[in-house]
N, C-alpha and C positions, 0 to 999 in steps of 0.2 A: 481519543477521545474525540480529538479532530481533524485523526486520520484520513484521507480523502475525499476532506470538505475543498472545494471553492467556490467563485463566484461566478455565476452565470453573467453577470455585467461590469466586470472591475470597470469599466471606464469613467464610472458613474464617479471613480472615488476621485474623480478628479473636481467635482462639485463641492468639496474641502478646502478645496485652493482659493474659489468665488469667497468662501467666509474666512480666510486667512485675510484675503485681501481689503476685501471691508471691514473687515477688524484695524488694517491700518491705514488704510485711506478714508475711511466711511465712519467717522467718533460721533458716538452717539450726543445728538443736542436737543437742549432744554431752554425755552424761554429762560433769559437771566433775569431775577430782579434787582432795583439798586439800592441799596443803602445808601446815605450821605459819610456813613461814622463806620465804616467797616470794623474800627478798634476794638468801637465797644461786643460787639458782638463775637471776641473772639476766634479763632481758627477752626472751628469745628464743622472742620469738613467731614463731609459720610464718604467712605472708601468702600467698597466691596472687599467682603474676608475670602482669600484663597479659595474655601471651600463653594465660594459660590462660580468665580473664574473653573475649577476643575468642575462642575457640573453644568454648566453650560456648553464647555468643549466635549464634558462625556454623550451630553444628549445630543447634539450636532454632530457626533463622529458614527453614535448609534444606529439614530433615524438612516446615514447616510449608508453602513456599513447594510441594516436590512433593502435597503433602497439597491443594494450591491446582488440581493438574495444568493446570501450563502445557500448548497447544494450538496449532497452525500451520493454520486452515481452506484447503483448497489448492482449488480449481475449480480442474478442467480443462471446456473444451470441444473436442468430438468430435464431427468431421461424418462421416456414413453416410445407407444407405438404411437403415430398418426393414424385411425382408420375411419374406415367410409363403409356406415351402415346401410349397405343397399337391401329396403325391405316391401318385399313383395304386395300392391297391398290385398291384395284378395286370403295373402294367406292372415291378414290383421288380425287378432280379438285379446280378451282382456290378457288369457293366459298367457302369447307370444307377447306381449308390451309388458308384463312384468318380467317374465324370462329378459327379454334386453334392458332393462333397466338396470335388474341384477349383473349383466354382462356391463355395465358402465359401472356401477356402486363398486365394481371388486377390483378394479383400473383406476386408481387413484390421479397417477402421471400421465396418462392418455389423454389426447387430442382428439374429439370426435366430432366426425360431418354426418348429414344427417340425408336422404336421397328419398324420397317415395317415390316414381315413378307414375303419376295419377293424371287424369286431365289437367285441374290443376296443380304443378308436381311440388311436393314439398320438399324444399333445397335451403337446408342449414350448412355452412362454411367451419372446418376447424375450428373447435372451439375448448377452450378448458371449463367451460360452464357447466359442468352434468348436471347439476337443481335445473337451470333451462331446457337441456335441453329431453329432460324426466318429466318434464311437464311439460313437454310439445309429444312428445312420446304418448302422454295420458289421453292427449287429446284427437289420438289418431283412432280412424273407427273404418270401417270395411267397406273396400271398396274395388270397383271393378279395375284392370287396370289399361290405362292409355297409350301406353308408353313402354320400351322396352331399354335394360340396359347395353347401353352403348358406348365408343372410345369417350364418351361426353364426357365422364364422369374421372377424368383424369384434371378436369377446372379443379376439383379439391385439392389438388396434392400441389395447389400452381405453391404452395409456401412450406412445403416439405422436400428435404432434400433427394437427389436419383435415386430408385430403388431402394426409398425407403417407410415408400406409404403402405396400406394393408387395408384391398377392401372386400368386406366380408358380405354377401349375397346370401338373404336370406328368405326363402320361395319353399314353396311344399311342390312348385313344378317348373322347377331351373329352365328345364329347356325353352317357356313356351314366354318366358322374361331376358334370358340372354341372346341378347343376338353376337354382339363382340366382344371383348374381353379389351379393357385397355391395355397400352405397353410400359411397361415401364414401373407396370405398380401389383405388387405378390397379391391374389383372390384366391378369395375361398370362397368357392359355391355350393351353400349349404340349404338342405332336404330338415326345417329344423323338426328337435327330438329330444328327449330327455334328457339328454348327454351331449349334448352339439356345444353347451362351454363348455365340457372338461376337456374333449376333444378338440378344440381350438387351442385351449392351451400347454395341449401337450406337444398338438403336431404340426402346432405353425411356428414357424422358424423363428428365432428371434433378430428382429430386425429391433434396430433400438435406434431412436431418434435421440439424438441429445440438443436439444434447444438453449438459448442463452436469450433469458429477460433480461427486459435494462428497465429501470426504471430509477427517479431521482426521490431522496427524502430531504424535504425546507424545512430549513433552518433562522427564514428570517424571520420566526415571531420571538424568540429569545432575545434580538438583536431592536426590537423594536417596542418587546416589553424593559430589559432596561431603557434605552435615550423615553419610555414611558417616564420614569420611574428619575429621572434624571433631570427630567424640563418640570417635575415636580417640587423636586429642593430644588430648583433653580426659583422654579415663581414663587415659594414662601421665600425664599430669603431675597428677593427684592420685593416682598409685603413688607417680613419684617423693619427691611433698611429702611424703608422710605424712599426704595430706587421706583418703584412702579409705576 
């Protein structure tokens, strides 16, 4: 259950020694009340019970543990392609956009980038957020092409291992759009038709990119909650025993 959990700030554990030093060297003082004959009042000294002592140090310990931020690092290996979609703006129409969205939806583990060379180029870097990419695609419209595909598309694969990227150029007139192909990237120049998705799935070499995602799961909320409960128990005891 606790396997793989460690503290982000372990050195903050030294705060506990300050509390221990304060407990030993700085005892709590109260204003004394003097009576002329103490023996008449007996020796009814108010002493906190053991459970209050435990509650106090549990409160301090849990709060310090929460401050040290216990975390678990999760690593996930994700397999898939890194695909750049280069779309000729003169080939954009609702049917083409729907086909591209369908192509993206059927590839759950792939990363996609988008490049539409217009007067104001649409440039979306590699991402696994397929929903956001589909939203952007739905907003594209037919436009005259103001640019040509060049080796500049290599920048889309800056986070892709060498020889693992795949650029798909969709254009009804590819000779007018493609100026020079990038180096070290698998390129498919396609004239869209009703079978282009199936042909791509069958003919494209299975270049598989294995990426490792890392993220942290934080557990500070648990010691923080336990420390809060211990604090309530300690305050309850002090109030009941008249030590407040």
